[in-house]
C-alpha positions in Angstrom: -0.1 0.2 -0.1 0.9 3.7 -0.8 0.7 6.3 1.5 1.1 10.7 0.5 2.2 12.4 3.8 1.1 16.6 2.2 4.0 19.0 3.7 2.1 22.9 4.2 4.3 25.6 5.2 4.2 25.4 9.4 3.5 21.8 9.2 5.2 19.9 12.1 3.8 16.8 12.3 3.9 15.4 9.0 7.6 12.8 9.9 5.4 11.5 12.5 2.5 11.3 10.5 5.1 9.8 7.8 6.6 7.1 10.4 2.8 6.3 11.8 2.7 5.4 7.8 6.0 3.1 7.6 5.6 1.5 10.8 3.1 -0.5 9.8 4.1 -0.7 6.1 2.6 1.4 4.2 5.5 2.8 1.3 5.8 6.2 2.1 6.5 8.9 -0.5 5.9 13.3 1.1 4.4 15.6 -1.6 5.0 19.1 -1.2 1.6 21.4 -1.3 2.9 22.9 -4.7 2.8 19.9 -5.9 0.0 19.2 -8.3 -0.4 15.6 -8.3 -0.3 13.0 -6.0 2.1 10.3 -7.5 1.2 7.4 -9.1 -0.9 4.6 -7.3 -1.3 6.3 -4.3 -3.9 4.6 -2.1 -4.0 6.9 1.4 -3.0 10.5 1.5 -2.2 11.7 4.8 -2.7 16.2 5.8 -0.5 17.0 9.0 -0.7 18.2 12.2 1.0 22.0 12.7 -0.4 25.3 11.4 -0.2 25.3 8.1 0.8 29.1 6.5 0.4 30.1 10.6 -3.7 28.6 10.5 -4.2 32.3 9.1 -7.2 33.8 8.3 -8.5 30.4 9.7 -7.0 27.1 10.4 -7.0 25.5 7.4 -8.1 27.9 4.9 -5.1 28.9 2.9 -3.3 25.1 2.9 -7.2 23.7 1.2 -6.3 26.6 -1.4 -2.5 25.4 -1.9 -2.1 23.2 -5.8 -2.1 19.7 -4.0 -5.1 20.8 -2.9 -7.0 19.8 -6.2 -5.6 16.4 -6.3 -6.4 15.2 -2.5 -10.2 16.4 -3.9 -10.0 14.7 -6.4 -7.9 11.0 -4.9 -10.6 11.0 -2.4 -13.9 11.4 -5.1 -11.8 8.1 -7.1 -12.8 6.7 -4.0 -8.6 7.2 -2.0 -8.1 7.0 1.7 -7.7 10.5 3.3 -6.7 11.2 7.1 -6.5 14.7 8.2 -4.8 15.1 12.2 -5.5 18.1 13.9 -4.4 21.0 11.1 -5.4 18.2 8.5 -8.8 18.1 9.8 -9.3 21.7 9.6 -8.0 21.7 6.3 -10.1 18.7 5.1 -13.3 20.9 6.1 -12.7 24.1 4.6 -11.5 21.4 1.3 -15.4 20.5 1.6 -14.1 17.0 2.0 -15.8 15.9 6.0 -18.7 18.3 7.2 -18.8 21.1 10.4 -16.1 23.3 11.6 -13.3 23.6 14.4 -13.4 26.5 16.1 -11.6 28.2 19.3 -12.0 26.2 21.9 -14.6 26.6 24.6 -12.0 27.5 27.4 -9.9 29.4 24.6 -6.8 28.0 25.6 -4.3 25.7 23.4 -5.2 21.9 24.8 -2.1 19.7 24.6 -3.1 16.3 27.1 -3.0 12.5 26.1 -7.2 12.3 26.5 -9.4 9.0 26.0 -11.7 8.4 22.9 -14.3 5.6 22.4 -14.6 3.7 18.8 -17.3 4.6 17.9 -18.6 3.5 13.9 -17.1 1.1 11.3 -14.6 1.6 9.2 -11.0 0.8 7.8 -9.5 3.3 9.9 -11.1 1.3 12.9 -10.7 -1.8 11.5 -8.2 -2.5 14.6 -11.2 -2.3 16.7 -14.8 -2.9 18.2 -17.2 0.2 18.6 -17.4 0.9 22.4 -13.6 0.1 22.9 -11.4 2.6 24.1 -8.7 4.1 23.4 -6.3 7.1 24.8 -4.4 9.2 22.1 -2.6 13.1 22.7 -4.3 16.2 21.3 -2.6 19.7 21.2 -4.8 22.3 19.7 -6.2 25.8 20.5 -8.9 25.3 17.8 -10.4 22.1 18.0 -14.2 22.5 18.8 -16.1 20.1 15.9 -19.2 22.7 15.5 -21.8 21.7 13.1 -25.1 22.1 12.7 -28.5 20.6 14.4 -28.6 19.4 10.9 -25.6 18.0 10.0 -25.2 16.7 13.7 -28.2 14.7 13.4 -26.6 13.4 9.7 -24.1 12.3 11.3 -25.1 10.2 14.3 -28.1 8.9 12.5 -25.9 7.1 9.5 -22.7 6.0 11.7 -20.4 8.7 10.6 -19.1 9.7 14.1 -16.2 7.7 14.1 -14.6 8.8 17.4 -15.6 10.6 20.7 -14.1 12.3 23.7 -14.7 9.8 27.0 -14.4 13.5 28.4 -14.6 16.4 26.2 -11.6 18.9 26.8 -12.9 21.8 24.1 -16.5 21.9 23.7 -17.6 20.1 20.8 -20.4 18.7 20.1 -21.5 15.9 21.2 -17.9 14.7 22.5 -17.3 14.5 18.3 -13.2 13.8 17.7 -13.5 12.9 14.3 -15.8 12.3 11.3 -16.1 9.7 8.4 -16.7 11.2 5.5 -20.1 9.6 3.5 -17.8 6.7 1.6 -16.3 6.5 5.5 -12.4 6.2 3.3 -11.9 10.2 4.9 -11.2 10.4 8.5 -10.5 13.7 10.3 -9.5 13.9 13.8 -8.5 16.6 16.7 -6.2 13.7 18.5 -2.6 12.0 16.8 -2.7 8.3 16.4 0.9 9.9 14.9 2.4 10.7 18.6 1.2 7.0 20.0 3.5 4.5 17.6 6.2 3.8 20.2 6.4 3.1 23.4 9.3 5.5 24.0 6.0 8.2 22.6 4.3 7.5 25.8 1.6 4.8 24.3 1.0 2.6 20.8 -2.4 3.0 21.2 -1.7 5.3 17.5 0.2 2.4 15.6 -3.1 0.5 15.9 -5.2 2.7 14.0 -2.4 2.6 11.4 -2.4 -0.6 11.4 -6.0 -0.9 11.1 -5.9 0.7 8.2 -3.0 -1.3 6.3 -5.5 -4.4 7.0 -8.5 -2.5 6.3 -7.6 -1.7 2.8 -6.7 -4.9 1.3 -9.6 -6.1 2.8 -12.2 -3.3 1.0 
């Protein structure tokens, strides 16, 4: 399986995201935001955390207009997989690949800690978990308060597209949402960082299961 990890000016988790994919067995290619095409044969695109373009204007808004953005949108339209983490989640909402928006944390403070999550949906990304299982991943964000209109929230809930919920909501997100899936369940955005929990030296390995599950889940899709 081939993964492409995008780097924007201000990305600071791109190397970590590439390593998460590599440890799960993916062949990883790094992609610059000014590239206009993804590498041939790309199966999954990783959009990393950080502060793309300094979070100027609105988190993820400028990155969503980068040359590579059109290729990512086209990849998703073909049924390709996309994983957006933290700032990457913000970018995917700005690309309209995922519904909703990430607003300023309720406490108006940057949060950096490990949080508990509940697995809430079946997908290739959660192939190594059963619904209801609990994991722990780090968060590091200032704008992670997931917000969506009432009808949109009802659709996410009704169609089982809420991928992860916080066990203790750290940022005010509606319905405790920590991650959501696209309609075809092949695009995932989540605020917690699985790439920061892939080796024991990082304090936990729950993130490694997500990458390994994705490898297996994609193979079976």
